[in-house]
C-alpha positions in Angstrom: -78.2 9.5 52.1 -77.0 13.0 52.5 -73.5 11.7 53.5 -73.2 9.6 50.4 -74.3 12.5 48.3 -71.8 14.8 49.8 -68.9 12.1 49.3 -69.9 11.8 45.6 -69.8 15.5 45.1 -66.2 15.8 46.6 -64.9 13.0 44.3 -66.7 14.6 41.3 -65.0 18.0 42.0 -61.5 16.3 42.4 -62.0 14.5 39.1 -63.1 17.7 37.3 -60.0 19.6 38.6 -57.6 16.9 37.6 -59.0 16.6 34.2 -58.8 20.4 33.7 -55.2 20.3 34.7 -54.3 17.5 32.3 -56.1 19.1 29.4 -54.4 22.4 30.2 -51.0 20.7 30.1 -51.7 18.9 26.9 -52.8 22.1 25.3 -49.7 23.9 26.5 -47.5 21.2 25.1 -49.3 21.2 21.7 -48.9 24.9 21.5 -45.1 24.6 22.0 -43.4 24.8 18.5 -39.9 24.0 19.8 -39.3 20.5 18.4 -35.7 20.2 19.9 -36.3 22.0 23.3 -35.7 25.5 24.4 -33.0 27.7 26.0 -33.2 30.9 28.0 -32.0 34.2 26.6 -32.8 37.6 28.0 -35.8 36.3 30.0 -37.3 34.5 27.0 -37.5 30.8 26.2 -36.1 30.4 22.6 -36.3 27.3 20.5 -33.0 25.5 19.9 -31.7 25.3 16.3 -31.7 21.9 14.7 -28.7 19.6 14.1 -26.5 21.1 11.3 -27.4 24.6 12.2 -26.4 27.5 14.5 -28.1 30.5 16.1 -27.5 33.6 14.1 -30.0 35.8 16.0 -31.9 34.9 19.2 -35.7 35.0 19.3 -37.7 38.1 20.2 -40.9 36.3 21.2 -41.2 33.6 23.9 -41.3 29.9 22.5 -40.3 31.0 19.0 -37.3 30.2 16.8 -34.7 32.9 16.4 -32.8 33.0 13.0 -31.2 29.6 12.4 -28.6 29.1 9.6 -26.8 26.1 8.1 -23.3 25.5 9.3 -20.8 27.0 6.8 -18.4 24.8 4.8 -15.8 22.8 6.9 -17.9 23.3 10.0 -20.6 21.2 11.7 -23.0 20.8 14.7 -23.9 17.2 15.7 -27.0 18.1 17.9 -29.7 20.8 18.5 -28.0 23.8 20.0 -28.0 27.4 21.1 -24.5 28.1 19.8 -23.5 31.2 17.8 -21.1 29.2 15.7 -20.4 25.6 14.5 -17.5 23.4 15.3 -14.5 23.1 12.9 -14.4 19.9 11.0 -11.5 17.5 11.7 -8.7 17.5 9.0 -7.1 14.2 7.9 -4.4 15.9 5.8 -1.6 16.0 8.4 1.5 14.8 6.3 3.3 13.1 9.3 0.1 11.4 10.7 -0.3 9.0 7.7 -4.1 9.6 7.6 -6.7 9.8 4.9 -10.4 10.8 4.9 -12.8 7.8 5.3 -16.0 9.9 5.5 -16.3 13.6 4.6 -17.5 16.3 7.0 -21.1 17.5 6.6 -23.0 20.2 8.4 -24.3 17.6 10.9 -21.5 15.1 11.1 -17.7 15.6 11.6 -15.2 14.0 9.1 -13.9 10.5 10.0 -10.2 9.6 9.3 -8.6 6.3 8.7 -5.0 5.1 8.3 -3.4 5.1 4.9 -2.7 1.8 3.2 0.1 -0.3 5.0 -0.3 1.7 8.2 -2.1 1.0 11.5 -3.2 2.9 14.5 -2.0 1.7 18.0 -4.3 3.9 20.1 -7.1 1.2 20.2 -9.8 3.9 19.8 -12.1 4.6 16.9 -10.6 8.1 16.6 -6.9 8.0 15.6 -4.6 10.9 15.3 -1.4 9.1 14.3 -0.7 6.0 12.2 2.4 3.9 12.1 4.0 2.0 9.2 3.1 -1.7 9.2 6.0 -4.1 10.0 7.7 -5.8 7.1 8.2 -9.6 7.5 11.1 -11.2 5.4 10.2 -14.6 6.9 6.5 -14.3 5.9 3.3 -12.8 7.3 1.4 -14.7 10.0 -1.3 -12.1 10.5 -1.8 -9.2 8.1 -1.7 -5.6 9.2 -5.1 -4.0 10.0 -6.4 -0.6 11.0 -5.6 -1.2 14.7 -3.0 -4.0 14.7 0.5 -4.3 13.4 1.7 -7.1 11.2 2.5 -10.5 12.9 5.3 -12.2 11.3 5.9 -16.0 11.0 8.1 -17.5 13.6 11.8 -17.9 12.5 12.8 -21.2 11.1 14.3 -23.3 13.9 17.9 -24.3 13.7 18.6 -27.8 12.5 19.6 -30.0 15.4 21.6 -32.4 13.3 25.0 -32.6 15.0 26.7 -34.1 11.9 25.6 -31.2 9.7 26.5 -28.5 12.3 29.9 -30.1 12.8 30.4 -30.3 9.1 29.4 -26.7 8.4 31.5 -25.5 11.3 34.6 -27.4 10.0 34.1 -26.0 6.5 33.9 -22.5 7.9 37.0 -23.0 10.0 39.0 -24.3 6.9 37.8 -21.3 4.9 38.8 -18.8 7.7 42.3 -20.4 8.0 42.8 -20.3 4.3 41.6 -16.6 4.1 43.9 -15.6 7.0 46.9 -17.3 5.3 46.2 -15.6 2.0 45.9 -12.2 3.7 49.2 -12.8 5.6 50.9 -13.8 2.3 49.6 -10.8 0.5 50.7 -8.4 3.1 54.2 -10.0 3.3 54.6 -10.0 -0.5 53.5 -6.3 -0.7 55.9 -5.3 2.1 58.8 -7.3 0.4 58.2 -5.7 -2.9 58.0 -2.2 -1.4 61.3 -2.7 0.4 62.9 -4.2 -2.7 62.2 -1.2 -4.9 62.6 1.3 -2.1 64.9 0.0 0.7 65.1 3.3 2.5 61.3 3.4 2.9 60.6 1.7 6.2 56.8 2.3 6.1 54.9 0.3 3.5 51.7 1.4 1.7 49.7 -1.0 3.9 51.0 0.8 7.0 50.0 4.1 5.6 46.6 2.8 4.9 46.2 1.6 8.5 46.9 5.1 9.9 43.6 6.8 11.1 42.7 9.9 9.0 43.1 13.2 10.8 40.1 15.4 10.0 40.4 19.2 10.5 37.9 20.9 12.8 35.8 22.9 10.4 32.2 24.1 10.2 30.3 21.4 8.3 27.2 23.5 7.7 28.4 25.0 4.4 29.3 21.5 3.1 25.9 19.7 4.1 24.7 19.2 0.5 28.0 17.8 -0.7 28.5 15.5 2.3 24.9 14.3 2.2 25.3 13.5 -1.5 28.5 11.5 -0.8 27.1 9.7 2.3 23.7 8.7 1.0 20.7 7.7 3.2 22.0 4.3 4.3 25.5 5.5 5.5 23.8 8.6 7.2 21.5 6.3 9.1 24.5 4.2 10.4 26.3 7.4 11.5 23.2 8.7 13.3 22.6 5.4 15.1 26.3 5.2 16.2 25.9 8.7 17.6 22.8 7.9 19.7 20.1 9.6 17.6 16.7 7.9 18.2 15.1 5.7 15.7 12.0 7.9 15.9 14.0 11.0 14.7 15.6 8.9 11.9 12.2 7.6 10.7 10.7 11.1 10.9 13.3 12.3 8.4 12.4 9.4 6.1 8.6 10.1 6.3 9.0 13.9 5.9 10.7 13.3 2.5 9.3 10.0 1.5 10.4 10.1 -2.2 13.6 12.1 -1.9 16.6 10.3 -0.3 18.8 13.4 -0.7 16.5 15.6 1.4 16.1 12.7 3.9 19.9 12.6 4.2 20.3 16.4 4.5 17.6 16.7 7.3 19.2 13.8 9.3 22.7 15.3 8.7 21.5 18.6 10.1 20.1 16.9 13.3 23.4 15.0 13.7 25.5 18.2 13.3 23.4 20.0 16.0 24.0 17.1 18.3 27.8 16.8 17.7 28.5 20.5 17.8 32.1 21.7 17.3 33.8 18.2 16.9 31.3 17.1 14.2 33.9 17.0 11.5 36.3 14.8 13.4 33.5 12.5 14.7 32.2 12.1 11.2 35.5 10.8 9.8 36.0 8.7 12.9 32.6 6.9 12.6 33.0 6.4 8.8 36.4 4.7 9.4 34.8 2.5 12.2 32.1 1.5 9.7 34.7 0.3 7.2 33.9 3.4 4.9 37.4 4.6 4.6 37.0 5.6 0.9 33.9 7.6 1.8 35.8 9.2 4.6 38.7 10.1 2.3 36.2 11.8 -0.1 34.5 13.7 2.8 38.1 14.9 3.9 38.6 16.3 0.4 35.3 18.2 0.7 36.4 19.6 4.1 39.9 20.5 2.9 38.3 22.7 0.2 37.9 25.5 2.7 40.0 25.3 5.8 37.9 27.7 8.0 38.1 26.6 11.7 34.7 26.0 13.3 
């Protein structure tokens, strides 16, 4: 009987000790006012500031809050913290990124950006830093452009496999080409004959003069950039840039930088082209325009260049 009594006493003491420990832990937890946890500072455990706030002053008493203040405008904190400042909000106003604000920044949540209309993001992530223009489809749209996918165009119409139609069209084109060639030969012969009739001593006809390549002076084009850009226009300037190996990315960048001003687009692209071509820019410009069947434009540019014959 004494052994059983002793065994009961031991278990009773263990139960009392465990209960005391649990109650003590619960009492300590209930006395902790730090809802979002604590951090250590100068040997004290301070309460973390809530989401949307930052720590202006640390606590002076253990398990107490310091001075927490709301994040200033255009900053945020997305979780409880011990930071002395908030994070800057993301800006969606980068002109060249083609972004716009989807959700504004608050003290607790960063701003969210999205692509502007008719643009898409190719990164495949929720956060996008650069949007590209959606592809245009002259043959029709198969799948519309979305936030993360470019436009999918319809398949091109297959060629008609009717041999009779193909042969007929080919024959018609051949006849037209022969007729056009005969007309051009006749016109040149007639012009040469008339020239020699009224000026027998002149061995070179006007047509021969027109066929001679223009000889551009080597001059500094920089002072003539506005006048040349006005004469070329955006379309011809793009052709010159592509023939000179300027990347499509640089060309489109000029277009996006001055979306509603074709003159400024042309000036910026012309300056990029001049930097690439260097000293021979004036000669190369005239040569490329002639190769593009833009002789009239080339002659006008020659007049602009001849207005100030200062060697480059």
